[in-house]
Backbone of each chain as ProteinMPNN parsed JSONL, in Angstrom:
{"seq_chain_A": "XXXXXXXXXXXXXXXXXXXXXXXXXXXXXXXXXXXXXXXXXXXXXXXXXXXXXXXXXXXXXXXXXXXXXXXXXXXXXXXXXXXXXXXXXXXXXXXXXXXXXXXXXXXXXXXXXXXXXXXXXXXXXXXXXXXX", "coords_chain_A": {"N_chain_A": [[140.13, 43.974, 64.95], [139.391, 44.586, 67.914], [139.544, 47.054, 69.78], [137.833, 48.57, 71.612], [138.539, 48.628, 73.834], [140.113, 50.196, 75.209], [139.62, 52.33, 74.799], [138.237, 53.114, 75.04], [139.62, 52.823, 78.152], [141.673, 55.748, 78.009], [139.475, 56.883, 77.165], [138.258, 57.856, 79.896], [141.043, 58.249, 81.265], [141.662, 60.699, 80.119], [139.486, 61.855, 80.674], [139.538, 62.453, 83.31], [142.38, 63.453, 83.539], [142.229, 66.428, 83.548], [140.388, 67.245, 85.152], [141.603, 66.636, 87.145], [144.463, 68.584, 86.549], [142.72, 71.475, 86.604], [142.037, 71.023, 89.356], [144.066, 71.51, 90.557], [145.498, 73.683, 88.915], [142.739, 75.88, 89.707], [142.288, 76.064, 92.402], [144.144, 73.71, 94.701], [146.995, 73.26, 94.335], [148.795, 71.19, 95.687], [146.844, 69.138, 96.148], [145.69, 67.938, 93.687], [147.956, 68.034, 92.054], [148.797, 65.594, 93.608], [146.705, 63.882, 93.47], [146.889, 63.483, 90.217], [149.342, 61.747, 90.244], [148.999, 59.406, 91.506], [146.59, 58.785, 89.269], [148.067, 58.458, 87.557], [149.208, 56.571, 87.682], [147.862, 54.421, 88.19], [146.21, 53.82, 85.887], [148.444, 53.946, 83.916], [148.925, 51.287, 84.958], [146.906, 49.813, 84.343], [146.425, 49.792, 82.043], [148.881, 48.234, 81.457], [148.555, 45.833, 82.197], [146.481, 45.435, 80.492], [147.772, 45.614, 78.478], [148.89, 43.185, 78.137], [147.885, 41.385, 79.304], [146.539, 41.324, 76.305], [143.785, 41.688, 76.371], [140.52, 41.239, 73.387], [138.118, 41.874, 73.344], [135.111, 44.048, 74.635], [133.703, 44.039, 77.346], [130.729, 44.23, 78.433], [128.172, 44.555, 81.416], [125.284, 45.138, 82.022], [123.483, 46.869, 80.383], [121.149, 48.001, 80.849], [121.66, 49.451, 83.195], [122.201, 52.151, 82.648], [119.696, 54.044, 83.06], [118.805, 54.147, 86.371], [120.854, 55.097, 86.649], [120.855, 58.169, 85.401], [118.58, 58.806, 86.105], [119.531, 58.83, 89.688], [120.991, 61.696, 88.651], [120.311, 63.547, 87.837], [118.69, 63.55, 89.768], [119.877, 64.54, 92.096], [121.142, 66.933, 90.651], [119.347, 68.292, 90.804], [119.483, 68.734, 93.711], [121.726, 70.134, 94.481], [121.256, 72.062, 92.851], [118.462, 73.172, 94.441], [119.859, 73.771, 96.974], [121.626, 75.349, 96.848], [123.981, 76.139, 96.14], [126.809, 76.35, 94.035], [129.471, 76.938, 91.599], [132.208, 77.479, 92.09], [135.427, 78.747, 92.231], [138.035, 78.352, 94.341], [140.369, 80.102, 96.507], [143.197, 78.029, 98.326], [142.677, 77.817, 101.571], [145.309, 76.287, 103.97], [145.829, 76.834, 106.668], [143.488, 76.923, 107.851], [142.326, 74.268, 106.588], [143.831, 72.855, 108.146], [143.894, 72.963, 110.372], [141.066, 71.335, 110.831], [141.458, 69.107, 109.748], [143.411, 68.237, 111.533], [141.828, 67.587, 114.0], [140.55, 66.24, 113.173], [141.706, 64.156, 112.786], [142.431, 63.259, 114.803], [140.116, 62.622, 116.498], [139.661, 60.492, 114.648], [142.572, 58.532, 115.737], [141.361, 57.785, 117.802], [138.671, 57.088, 117.5], [139.873, 54.017, 115.879], [141.909, 53.445, 117.37], [139.676, 51.698, 118.971], [138.397, 50.659, 117.311], [139.94, 48.799, 116.915], [140.873, 47.721, 119.367], [138.12, 46.138, 119.821], [138.587, 44.631, 116.91], [141.134, 42.658, 117.385], [139.932, 42.06, 120.697], [137.976, 40.34, 120.031], [139.352, 38.818, 118.185], [140.945, 37.197, 119.826], [138.614, 35.93, 121.114], [137.571, 34.202, 118.863], [139.554, 32.149, 118.619], [141.225, 29.395, 118.553], [141.847, 26.733, 119.476], [144.75, 24.227, 118.206], [144.744, 20.193, 119.31], [147.014, 17.756, 119.34]], "CA_chain_A": [[141.244, 43.119, 66.632], [138.086, 45.048, 68.818], [140.249, 48.316, 70.721], [137.223, 50.218, 72.862], [137.959, 48.496, 75.622], [141.609, 50.747, 75.566], [139.486, 53.677, 73.578], [137.457, 53.535, 76.916], [140.128, 53.543, 78.894], [142.279, 56.27, 77.586], [138.571, 59.018, 77.488], [138.343, 58.094, 81.176], [141.839, 59.11, 81.643], [142.066, 61.422, 79.477], [139.13, 63.506, 82.164], [140.288, 62.856, 85.367], [143.807, 64.374, 83.798], [141.624, 66.978, 83.331], [139.931, 66.604, 86.116], [142.979, 66.917, 87.976], [144.779, 69.847, 86.127], [141.386, 72.537, 86.829], [142.062, 71.115, 91.031], [145.46, 71.99, 90.798], [145.348, 75.255, 89.492], [141.983, 76.62, 90.581], [142.211, 75.455, 93.736], [144.749, 73.045, 95.901], [148.356, 72.678, 93.784], [149.491, 69.489, 95.751], [145.841, 67.943, 95.824], [146.246, 67.749, 92.23], [149.355, 66.985, 91.58], [149.433, 64.118, 94.132], [145.453, 62.779, 92.433], [147.561, 63.401, 89.456], [150.719, 61.531, 89.946], [147.913, 58.758, 91.916], [145.983, 58.776, 88.207], [148.575, 58.304, 85.466], [150.201, 55.2, 88.348], [146.711, 53.761, 88.16], [145.895, 53.668, 83.894], [149.635, 52.375, 83.739], [149.756, 49.021, 85.283], [145.771, 48.839, 83.813], [147.327, 49.853, 80.561], [149.956, 47.324, 81.062], [147.801, 44.474, 81.598], [145.33, 45.239, 79.446], [148.369, 44.527, 76.871], [150.091, 42.231, 78.897], [146.712, 39.982, 78.268], [145.284, 41.845, 74.678], [141.488, 41.764, 75.747], [139.596, 42.379, 72.167], [136.363, 42.572, 72.951], [134.912, 45.277, 75.233], [132.023, 43.077, 78.143], [128.756, 44.812, 79.327], [127.247, 43.589, 82.465], [124.246, 45.664, 81.486], [123.474, 48.861, 79.629], [120.365, 49.114, 81.305], [121.759, 49.917, 84.849], [122.001, 53.698, 82.178], [118.726, 55.101, 83.063], [118.73, 54.456, 86.956], [121.935, 56.233, 87.132], [120.321, 59.127, 85.069], [117.854, 59.472, 87.428], [120.242, 59.314, 90.155], [121.845, 62.381, 87.855], [118.814, 64.01, 87.735], [118.214, 64.043, 91.318], [121.375, 65.606, 91.96], [121.793, 68.085, 89.663], [118.056, 69.178, 91.356], [119.488, 68.668, 94.61], [122.832, 71.081, 93.879], [119.79, 73.455, 92.724], [117.689, 73.622, 95.521], [120.444, 74.128, 98.061], [121.498, 77.069, 96.139], [125.152, 75.573, 95.699], [126.709, 77.545, 92.677], [130.701, 76.283, 91.645], [133.264, 78.957, 92.947], [137.067, 78.666, 92.757], [138.696, 80.269, 95.43], [141.95, 79.242, 97.376], [142.693, 76.938, 99.879], [143.315, 77.582, 103.061], [145.96, 75.217, 105.144], [145.988, 76.77, 108.013], [142.27, 76.114, 108.472], [142.275, 73.064, 106.519], [144.952, 71.681, 108.97], [142.603, 73.139, 112.631], [139.602, 70.421, 111.403], [142.225, 67.865, 109.508], [144.461, 67.566, 112.866], [141.086, 67.403, 115.221], [139.086, 65.472, 112.317], [142.8, 63.185, 112.4], [142.405, 62.829, 117.115], [139.408, 61.728, 116.601], [139.67, 59.451, 113.109], [142.578, 58.655, 115.612], [140.312, 57.051, 119.118], [138.102, 55.579, 117.052], [140.914, 53.632, 115.199], [142.322, 52.655, 118.145], [138.573, 51.613, 119.397], [138.064, 49.261, 116.239], [141.273, 47.889, 116.557], [140.788, 46.347, 120.053], [137.131, 45.068, 119.574], [139.137, 43.592, 116.522], [141.659, 41.495, 119.223], [139.4, 41.157, 121.58], [137.067, 38.484, 118.874], [139.782, 37.866, 117.459], [141.138, 35.901, 120.703], [137.233, 35.201, 121.619], [137.378, 32.94, 117.65], [140.709, 31.363, 118.23], [140.471, 27.948, 119.127], [144.167, 25.931, 120.333], [143.753, 22.992, 117.736], [145.696, 19.91, 119.986], [147.505, 16.852, 118.952]], "C_chain_A": [[139.888, 44.241, 67.4], [139.782, 46.13, 70.197], [139.349, 49.142, 71.342], [137.428, 49.448, 74.28], [139.754, 49.576, 75.945], [141.332, 52.139, 74.943], [138.779, 54.077, 74.77], [137.871, 53.925, 78.538], [140.925, 54.932, 79.365], [141.032, 57.91, 77.937], [138.582, 58.986, 78.687], [139.516, 58.854, 81.708], [142.124, 60.582, 81.71], [141.255, 62.727, 80.735], [139.369, 63.348, 83.443], [142.027, 63.394, 84.666], [143.572, 65.841, 83.908], [140.924, 67.434, 84.203], [141.057, 67.806, 87.309], [143.738, 68.336, 88.445], [143.576, 71.234, 86.731], [142.082, 72.767, 88.24], [143.008, 72.025, 91.042], [146.112, 73.749, 89.918], [144.556, 76.244, 89.346], [141.661, 76.876, 92.057], [143.619, 74.618, 94.382], [145.856, 72.661, 94.951], [148.642, 71.358, 94.348], [148.652, 69.112, 95.912], [145.907, 67.384, 94.717], [146.878, 66.673, 91.63], [149.722, 65.49, 92.256], [147.844, 63.408, 93.311], [146.571, 62.737, 91.03], [148.297, 62.018, 88.528], [149.435, 59.524, 89.937], [147.364, 58.032, 90.363], [146.778, 57.727, 87.421], [149.178, 56.934, 86.334], [149.048, 54.295, 87.444], [146.29, 53.537, 86.86], [147.232, 53.575, 84.289], [149.7, 51.23, 84.247], [148.427, 49.291, 85.125], [146.46, 48.736, 82.548], [148.309, 49.143, 80.069], [148.676, 46.111, 81.15], [146.5, 44.469, 81.14], [146.228, 44.645, 77.883], [148.012, 43.393, 77.375], [148.553, 40.636, 78.647], [145.641, 39.955, 76.826], [143.252, 40.977, 74.865], [140.707, 42.295, 74.53], [138.802, 42.664, 72.672], [136.18, 43.337, 74.434], [133.922, 44.418, 76.43], [132.004, 43.657, 78.746], [128.286, 44.155, 80.13], [125.293, 43.512, 81.81], [124.022, 47.238, 81.007], [121.915, 49.659, 80.404], [119.739, 50.427, 82.802], [122.053, 51.638, 84.003], [120.848, 54.446, 82.937], [118.945, 55.353, 84.742], [119.893, 55.515, 87.639], [121.468, 57.741, 85.947], [119.453, 59.63, 85.287], [118.382, 60.06, 88.713], [121.316, 61.211, 89.63], [121.49, 63.463, 88.335], [119.013, 64.79, 89.381], [119.027, 64.794, 92.136], [121.449, 66.297, 91.3], [120.318, 69.714, 90.749], [119.078, 69.065, 92.629], [120.635, 70.1, 94.861], [121.702, 72.537, 93.338], [119.336, 73.835, 94.187], [118.609, 73.821, 96.579], [122.201, 75.281, 97.263], [122.843, 76.784, 96.166], [125.442, 76.284, 94.034], [129.323, 77.153, 92.537], [131.38, 78.458, 91.5], [135.334, 78.847, 92.836], [137.123, 79.809, 94.044], [139.515, 79.062, 96.397], [141.758, 79.147, 98.591], [143.595, 77.406, 101.054], [143.76, 76.808, 104.115], [145.836, 75.134, 105.313], [144.477, 76.029, 108.909], [141.696, 75.26, 108.327], [142.748, 72.699, 107.426], [144.489, 71.844, 110.217], [141.993, 72.023, 111.889], [140.727, 69.577, 110.863], [142.424, 67.629, 110.904], [142.905, 67.111, 114.137], [140.422, 66.411, 114.57], [140.179, 63.858, 112.994], [142.132, 62.668, 114.503], [141.545, 62.462, 116.933], [138.695, 60.285, 115.882], [140.706, 58.07, 114.285], [142.021, 57.013, 117.268], [139.231, 55.909, 118.157], [138.875, 53.9, 116.285], [141.05, 51.822, 115.791], [140.913, 51.449, 119.159], [137.856, 50.023, 119.556], [139.17, 48.101, 116.736], [141.326, 46.824, 117.941], [139.596, 45.884, 120.914], [137.824, 44.276, 118.369], [140.176, 42.287, 117.55], [140.409, 41.31, 119.606], [138.604, 40.025, 120.967], [138.056, 37.797, 117.852], [140.256, 36.357, 118.727], [139.332, 35.504, 121.389], [137.892, 34.063, 120.439], [138.036, 32.085, 118.067], [140.643, 29.901, 119.407], [142.04, 27.38, 118.904], [143.92, 24.265, 118.909], [145.79, 21.913, 118.792], [145.903, 18.52, 119.263], [148.064, 17.2, 117.336]], "O_chain_A": [[139.626, 44.798, 66.333], [140.584, 45.727, 71.039], [139.691, 50.276, 71.678], [136.832, 49.544, 75.353], [140.344, 49.445, 77.018], [142.198, 52.95, 74.615], [138.777, 55.174, 75.329], [137.367, 54.553, 79.469], [140.968, 55.316, 80.534], [141.198, 59.031, 78.417], [138.925, 60.084, 79.126], [139.361, 59.848, 82.417], [142.528, 61.352, 82.581], [141.708, 63.71, 81.323], [139.364, 64.105, 84.414], [142.846, 63.708, 85.53], [144.495, 66.557, 84.298], [140.75, 68.606, 83.868], [141.148, 68.916, 87.834], [143.815, 68.958, 89.505], [144.175, 71.981, 87.505], [142.571, 73.839, 88.596], [142.871, 73.177, 91.456], [146.903, 74.593, 90.337], [144.972, 77.348, 88.994], [140.948, 77.705, 92.621], [144.395, 75.558, 94.553], [145.709, 71.482, 94.628], [148.739, 70.404, 93.577], [148.986, 67.932, 96.023], [146.213, 66.192, 94.712], [146.761, 65.548, 91.143], [150.465, 64.6, 91.842], [147.991, 62.423, 92.588], [147.114, 61.636, 90.943], [148.196, 61.513, 87.41], [149.181, 58.786, 88.985], [147.642, 56.845, 90.189], [146.449, 56.671, 86.881], [149.688, 56.113, 85.571], [149.241, 53.686, 86.392], [145.741, 52.439, 86.965], [147.261, 52.928, 85.336], [150.467, 50.307, 83.973], [148.083, 48.945, 86.255], [146.981, 47.713, 82.103], [148.717, 49.131, 78.907], [148.046, 45.674, 80.187], [145.611, 43.649, 81.37], [145.929, 43.942, 76.918], [147.013, 42.723, 77.115], [148.458, 39.536, 78.102], [144.704, 39.267, 76.42], [142.348, 40.383, 74.278], [140.279, 43.449, 74.483], [138.495, 43.855, 72.62], [137.052, 43.212, 75.294], [132.963, 44.131, 75.714], [132.83, 43.919, 79.621], [127.874, 43.046, 79.789], [124.512, 42.638, 81.435], [124.413, 48.354, 81.349], [121.565, 50.83, 80.548], [118.873, 51.212, 83.188], [122.132, 52.513, 84.865], [121.152, 55.525, 83.444], [119.252, 56.52, 84.987], [119.888, 56.301, 88.587], [122.498, 58.415, 85.956], [119.208, 60.772, 84.898], [118.101, 61.2, 89.083], [122.19, 61.675, 90.362], [122.109, 64.226, 89.077], [119.296, 65.887, 89.861], [118.6, 65.711, 92.837], [122.673, 66.422, 91.319], [120.299, 70.902, 91.071], [119.981, 69.757, 92.159], [120.182, 71.066, 95.476], [121.678, 73.732, 93.632], [119.855, 74.697, 94.896], [117.908, 74.203, 97.517], [123.381, 75.585, 97.441], [123.182, 77.957, 96.324], [124.622, 76.603, 93.174], [130.139, 77.231, 93.455], [131.167, 79.621, 91.156], [136.15, 78.957, 93.751], [136.758, 80.91, 94.458], [139.373, 77.896, 96.766], [141.013, 79.572, 99.474], [144.8, 77.345, 101.299], [143.034, 76.544, 105.074], [145.319, 74.023, 105.421], [144.312, 75.246, 109.844], [140.788, 74.904, 109.078], [141.994, 71.861, 107.921], [144.634, 70.996, 111.097], [142.573, 71.098, 112.459], [141.215, 69.082, 111.879], [141.665, 66.859, 111.493], [143.125, 66.322, 115.055], [139.704, 65.661, 115.232], [139.69, 62.837, 113.478], [141.491, 61.719, 114.953], [141.721, 61.271, 117.19], [137.824, 59.48, 116.214], [140.303, 56.909, 114.21], [142.327, 55.835, 117.451], [139.068, 54.689, 118.106], [138.251, 52.839, 116.286], [140.838, 50.637, 115.532], [141.298, 50.543, 119.898], [137.393, 49.171, 120.315], [139.09, 46.877, 116.844], [141.636, 45.634, 117.892], [139.639, 45.448, 122.065], [137.771, 43.067, 118.599], [139.786, 41.316, 118.198], [139.7, 40.5, 119.009], [138.632, 38.884, 121.429], [137.909, 36.844, 117.086], [140.048, 35.148, 118.63], [139.233, 34.618, 122.238], [138.609, 33.152, 120.854], [137.481, 30.986, 118.081], [140.197, 29.638, 120.524], [143.013, 27.727, 118.235], [142.961, 23.493, 118.927], [146.955, 22.286, 118.933], [144.959, 18.123, 118.581], [148.652, 16.335, 116.686]]}, "seq_chain_B": "XXXXXXXXXXXXXXXXXXXXXXXXXXXXXXXXXXXXXXXXXXXXXXXXXXXXXXXXXXXXXXXXXXXXXXXXXXXXXXXXXXXXXXXXXXXX", "coords_chain_B": {"N_chain_B": [[128.56, 74.184, 84.07], [129.038, 72.721, 86.871], [126.582, 70.884, 86.365], [128.548, 69.269, 84.307], [129.82, 68.146, 85.897], [128.564, 66.343, 87.823], [127.44, 64.788, 85.143], [129.673, 63.562, 84.319], [130.387, 62.318, 86.707], [128.829, 60.805, 86.978], [129.095, 58.774, 84.662], [131.511, 57.892, 85.227], [130.366, 56.242, 87.683], [127.985, 54.796, 85.947], [130.529, 53.476, 85.018], [131.979, 51.827, 86.249], [129.988, 50.04, 87.579], [128.942, 48.783, 85.069], [130.61, 47.808, 83.362], [133.051, 45.019, 82.394], [136.239, 44.946, 83.136], [138.557, 44.651, 84.898], [140.571, 46.66, 85.868], [140.114, 48.934, 83.638], [137.79, 49.935, 85.389], [138.901, 50.626, 87.515], [140.369, 52.752, 87.312], [138.059, 54.133, 85.71], [136.35, 54.284, 88.881], [138.623, 56.062, 90.014], [138.776, 57.929, 88.988], [135.198, 59.193, 89.466], [136.04, 59.726, 92.244], [138.426, 61.489, 91.712], [136.476, 63.675, 90.96], [133.741, 64.081, 92.614], [136.114, 65.031, 94.665], [136.959, 67.229, 93.317], [133.907, 68.608, 92.943], [133.361, 68.858, 95.857], [135.376, 71.033, 96.748], [135.068, 72.746, 95.391], [132.16, 74.05, 95.473], [130.449, 76.428, 96.694], [127.933, 78.192, 98.417], [127.571, 81.821, 98.389], [127.998, 83.318, 100.156], [130.164, 81.707, 102.466], [131.758, 80.139, 104.283], [134.81, 77.365, 103.282], [135.769, 75.49, 104.964], [135.449, 73.487, 105.814], [134.616, 71.496, 103.892], [136.402, 71.236, 102.024], [138.694, 70.045, 103.299], [137.959, 67.701, 104.513], [137.277, 67.317, 101.535], [140.693, 66.916, 100.902], [140.727, 64.512, 102.754], [139.121, 62.222, 101.593], [140.576, 62.409, 99.524], [142.467, 61.634, 100.067], [141.911, 58.905, 101.382], [140.553, 57.909, 99.267], [142.762, 57.251, 97.187], [144.384, 55.537, 99.312], [142.608, 53.229, 99.362], [142.28, 53.037, 96.506], [145.792, 51.588, 94.961], [145.225, 49.711, 97.252], [143.989, 47.785, 95.785], [144.945, 47.926, 93.321], [147.051, 46.399, 93.954], [145.648, 44.055, 95.129], [144.638, 43.378, 92.365], [146.809, 42.606, 91.253], [147.944, 40.647, 91.892], [145.751, 38.715, 91.54], [144.481, 38.859, 89.354], [147.63, 37.655, 87.99], [147.653, 34.813, 87.76], [144.721, 34.409, 86.553], [143.358, 34.027, 83.748], [141.588, 36.628, 82.16], [140.738, 40.087, 82.59], [138.877, 39.613, 84.031], [136.713, 40.067, 87.107], [134.309, 37.917, 87.681], [134.53, 36.16, 85.57], [135.146, 33.327, 87.08], [132.894, 32.808, 88.511], [131.323, 32.082, 86.656]], "CA_chain_B": [[130.13, 73.803, 85.5], [128.536, 71.528, 88.23], [126.247, 69.819, 85.237], [129.264, 69.069, 83.704], [130.666, 67.954, 86.768], [127.57, 65.1, 87.823], [127.409, 64.343, 84.111], [130.677, 62.666, 84.374], [130.497, 61.179, 87.899], [127.772, 59.258, 86.717], [129.325, 58.539, 84.174], [132.077, 57.535, 86.099], [129.345, 55.284, 88.374], [128.043, 53.577, 84.732], [130.86, 52.501, 83.919], [132.7, 51.012, 87.379], [129.142, 49.073, 87.215], [128.804, 48.233, 83.493], [131.906, 47.248, 82.094], [134.09, 44.13, 83.088], [137.229, 44.752, 83.045], [139.331, 45.337, 86.989], [141.787, 48.052, 85.53], [138.976, 50.519, 83.319], [137.238, 49.66, 86.321], [139.629, 51.234, 88.261], [140.56, 53.957, 86.16], [136.553, 55.055, 86.406], [136.875, 54.993, 90.452], [139.808, 56.645, 90.359], [137.742, 59.246, 87.722], [134.733, 59.267, 90.289], [136.583, 60.287, 93.166], [138.607, 63.661, 91.593], [135.217, 64.792, 90.368], [133.999, 64.226, 94.062], [136.859, 65.872, 95.246], [136.452, 68.155, 92.269], [132.934, 68.655, 93.609], [133.414, 69.004, 97.25], [136.133, 71.953, 97.18], [134.361, 74.446, 94.752], [131.33, 74.002, 94.939], [130.249, 76.723, 98.335], [126.768, 79.323, 98.65], [128.331, 82.854, 97.599], [128.603, 83.819, 101.901], [130.299, 80.354, 102.894], [133.211, 79.853, 103.337], [134.254, 76.02, 103.029], [136.887, 74.922, 104.73], [134.94, 71.555, 105.996], [134.518, 70.885, 103.105], [137.801, 70.988, 101.715], [139.136, 69.714, 104.092], [136.867, 66.362, 103.394], [137.601, 66.761, 99.922], [141.872, 65.974, 101.355], [140.501, 63.138, 103.819], [138.099, 61.436, 100.274], [141.567, 61.989, 97.993], [143.605, 60.027, 100.507], [141.179, 57.625, 101.239], [140.289, 57.313, 97.259], [144.334, 57.246, 96.741], [145.002, 54.496, 99.272], [142.313, 52.36, 98.773], [142.622, 52.202, 94.634], [146.888, 51.554, 95.319], [145.655, 48.614, 97.386], [142.999, 47.793, 95.514], [145.789, 47.782, 92.786], [147.498, 45.582, 94.248], [145.142, 42.898, 95.078], [144.368, 42.861, 91.476], [147.519, 41.989, 90.521], [148.399, 39.505, 92.278], [145.034, 37.98, 91.728], [144.914, 38.573, 87.55], [148.789, 36.463, 87.81], [147.148, 33.686, 88.038], [144.013, 33.853, 85.833], [143.771, 34.129, 82.102], [141.364, 38.082, 81.745], [140.51, 40.825, 83.599], [136.773, 39.679, 84.639], [136.331, 39.295, 88.178], [133.314, 37.541, 87.417], [134.914, 35.193, 85.21], [135.371, 32.95, 88.204], [132.097, 32.46, 88.972], [130.225, 31.568, 85.702]], "C_chain_B": [[129.66, 72.224, 86.216], [127.429, 71.245, 87.534], [127.52, 68.701, 84.244], [130.112, 67.522, 84.73], [129.871, 66.177, 86.927], [128.127, 64.816, 86.491], [129.093, 62.743, 84.182], [131.326, 62.165, 86.167], [129.73, 59.873, 87.702], [127.822, 58.853, 85.786], [130.576, 56.748, 84.202], [132.086, 56.018, 86.875], [129.166, 54.076, 87.235], [129.183, 52.977, 84.998], [131.935, 51.576, 84.769], [130.926, 49.665, 87.105], [128.823, 47.885, 85.954], [129.297, 47.112, 83.453], [133.078, 46.248, 83.028], [135.53, 44.128, 82.664], [137.608, 45.52, 84.313], [140.148, 46.854, 86.617], [140.809, 49.563, 85.01], [138.191, 50.197, 84.382], [137.124, 51.219, 87.937], [140.341, 52.395, 88.118], [139.373, 54.895, 86.994], [137.08, 55.246, 87.691], [137.751, 55.825, 91.094], [139.101, 58.516, 90.294], [136.785, 59.878, 89.29], [135.567, 59.504, 91.228], [137.301, 61.699, 93.141], [137.473, 64.002, 91.433], [134.549, 64.706, 91.733], [134.586, 65.316, 94.881], [136.345, 67.214, 94.709], [134.864, 69.632, 92.85], [132.922, 70.252, 95.212], [134.857, 70.308, 97.649], [136.103, 72.612, 96.089], [133.225, 74.772, 94.239], [131.153, 74.55, 96.7], [128.341, 77.511, 97.841], [128.249, 81.05, 98.564], [128.329, 83.249, 99.176], [129.344, 83.036, 102.272], [130.993, 80.091, 102.747], [133.642, 77.467, 103.643], [135.362, 74.771, 103.006], [137.303, 73.528, 105.443], [135.073, 70.988, 104.966], [135.814, 70.425, 101.688], [138.634, 70.092, 102.421], [138.914, 68.319, 103.849], [137.014, 65.592, 102.063], [139.416, 66.43, 99.986], [141.775, 63.837, 102.148], [139.3, 61.833, 102.315], [139.678, 60.922, 99.442], [142.269, 60.985, 98.954], [143.183, 58.933, 100.545], [140.954, 56.774, 99.884], [142.249, 56.425, 97.393], [144.577, 55.126, 97.575], [144.22, 53.1, 99.395], [142.229, 51.608, 97.196], [144.834, 52.121, 94.57], [146.932, 49.481, 96.155], [144.925, 47.363, 96.547], [143.632, 47.13, 93.94], [146.563, 46.425, 92.865], [146.971, 43.509, 94.349], [145.263, 42.447, 93.411], [145.746, 42.243, 90.955], [147.878, 41.333, 90.589], [147.223, 38.261, 92.072], [145.164, 37.498, 89.594], [146.398, 37.372, 87.087], [148.787, 35.957, 87.831], [145.403, 33.343, 86.855], [144.686, 34.55, 83.862], [142.7, 35.538, 81.702], [140.921, 38.679, 83.164], [139.379, 40.556, 84.038], [136.44, 39.021, 85.875], [135.101, 38.304, 88.576], [133.589, 36.13, 87.071], [134.761, 33.727, 86.077], [133.643, 31.998, 88.364], [130.769, 31.866, 87.932], [130.126, 30.176, 85.122]], "O_chain_B": [[129.964, 71.051, 85.999], [126.633, 71.369, 88.466], [127.271, 67.635, 83.682], [130.657, 66.468, 84.404], [130.312, 65.144, 86.423], [129.332, 64.567, 86.503], [129.204, 61.52, 84.094], [132.441, 61.798, 86.539], [129.826, 58.682, 87.997], [126.761, 58.337, 85.435], [130.606, 55.601, 83.756], [132.918, 55.111, 86.895], [129.698, 52.966, 87.252], [129.044, 51.785, 85.274], [132.642, 50.743, 84.203], [131.006, 48.607, 86.48], [128.584, 46.678, 85.955], [128.88, 45.954, 83.479], [133.74, 46.6, 84.005], [135.933, 43.293, 81.854], [137.185, 46.608, 84.701], [140.12, 47.906, 87.256], [140.723, 50.672, 85.538], [137.18, 50.219, 83.681], [136.403, 51.947, 88.619], [140.909, 52.898, 89.088], [139.366, 55.675, 87.947], [137.991, 56.045, 87.91], [137.756, 56.228, 92.257], [139.005, 59.543, 90.966], [137.279, 60.689, 90.073], [136.538, 59.448, 90.473], [137.132, 62.661, 93.891], [137.358, 65.099, 91.98], [134.975, 65.721, 92.284], [134.015, 66.187, 95.537], [135.629, 68.041, 95.272], [134.856, 70.851, 93.016], [132.708, 71.444, 95.431], [135.241, 70.397, 98.815], [137.157, 73.133, 95.724], [132.975, 75.395, 93.208], [131.427, 73.864, 97.685], [127.77, 77.099, 96.831], [129.474, 81.049, 98.688], [129.415, 83.829, 99.179], [129.83, 83.792, 103.114], [131.443, 79.724, 101.661], [132.867, 76.605, 104.056], [135.738, 73.89, 102.234], [138.316, 72.855, 105.635], [135.66, 69.905, 104.96], [135.886, 69.566, 100.809], [139.316, 69.331, 101.736], [139.617, 67.731, 103.028], [136.972, 64.444, 101.621], [139.725, 65.634, 99.1], [142.333, 62.742, 102.072], [138.967, 60.677, 102.578], [139.982, 59.827, 98.97], [142.567, 59.82, 98.694], [143.707, 57.97, 99.984], [141.094, 55.593, 99.568], [142.596, 55.271, 97.644], [144.776, 54.058, 96.997], [144.82, 52.031, 99.506], [142.159, 50.444, 96.804], [145.156, 53.02, 93.793], [147.718, 48.547, 95.996], [145.266, 46.186, 96.666], [143.106, 46.159, 93.396], [146.638, 45.577, 91.976], [147.451, 42.435, 93.985], [145.838, 41.404, 93.101], [145.645, 41.301, 90.17], [148.406, 40.847, 89.589], [147.507, 37.09, 92.323], [145.591, 36.563, 88.917], [146.336, 36.521, 86.199], [149.931, 35.524, 87.968], [145.087, 32.209, 86.496], [145.624, 35.065, 83.254], [142.961, 35.741, 80.516], [140.786, 38.178, 84.28], [138.785, 41.512, 84.536], [136.022, 37.866, 85.967], [134.97, 37.953, 89.748], [133.225, 35.145, 87.714], [134.065, 32.927, 85.452], [133.462, 30.781, 88.31], [129.679, 31.4, 88.263], [129.197, 29.885, 84.368]]}, "name": "protein", "num_of_chains": 2, "seq": "XXXXXXXXXXXXXXXXXXXXXXXXXXXXXXXXXXXXXXXXXXXXXXXXXXXXXXXXXXXXXXXXXXXXXXXXXXXXXXXXXXXXXXXXXXXXXXXXXXXXXXXXXXXXXXXXXXXXXXXXXXXXXXXXXXXXXXXXXXXXXXXXXXXXXXXXXXXXXXXXXXXXXXXXXXXXXXXXXXXXXXXXXXXXXXXXXXXXXXXXXXXXXXXXXXXXXXXXXXXXXXXX"}
C-alpha cells in the first residue's frame, strides 16, 4: 500500500510548522500562533479525510510544470537580489501596524459597501418574477 | 534564507498545481500563504521601516485563513458525496 500522499502531506505540514515557529519567535508572536493553529486544523482535517477515504496512490497531474516553476523561482530570487532586500528579523510595531491597518480597513469598508450595493442592484435587475 | 523561502514557495505552488488531492493541495496553499507572510514580515532594506509590509502580511494571513476555512468547509461538503479526493474526477 502506497503511503506517498500521507508522506507528502506530513512533509508540507512540517515545513509549515517550522515557518510558523520562526515567525512566532523572531517576528510576531500572535500572528505566528494564529497561523500555527490554522495550519494544524487544516492538516488534521485533511488527514482525517485521507484516512477516511483511504487514498492509496498519489495522483500527479503534470510533472513538467516543475520547469516553469523553477524559472519563476529564479526570476523571483533575481528580483529580490536586484531590489537590495535582505532578510532581517525585526520587532513588530503594533502601533504603526494598527494605524495602517485601520486606514486600510476604512478604505476596504467603503469598497465593500460599494461592491455590495452593486451586487444588490444587479441581483434586483436580474430577478425574474414567476407567474402561474 | 531568502533562497530557502523562495524554494519553499515554489514547491508549495508546484504541489498546488501538480498533485490531485484536495486536502494536500489545501495544506500546500497554507504553506504558500505562510511563506509569503514570512517574506513580507522579514524582508526589507537596511535603512527602511517595514510597517506597510507588516500590515500587508497581517491582511494576507487573515484573508488566507478565511479562504482556507471556506475551502475546507466546501471540500468537506463536496467530498462527503464522492468516492475520492480528486476534484477533477467527475469531469473525466
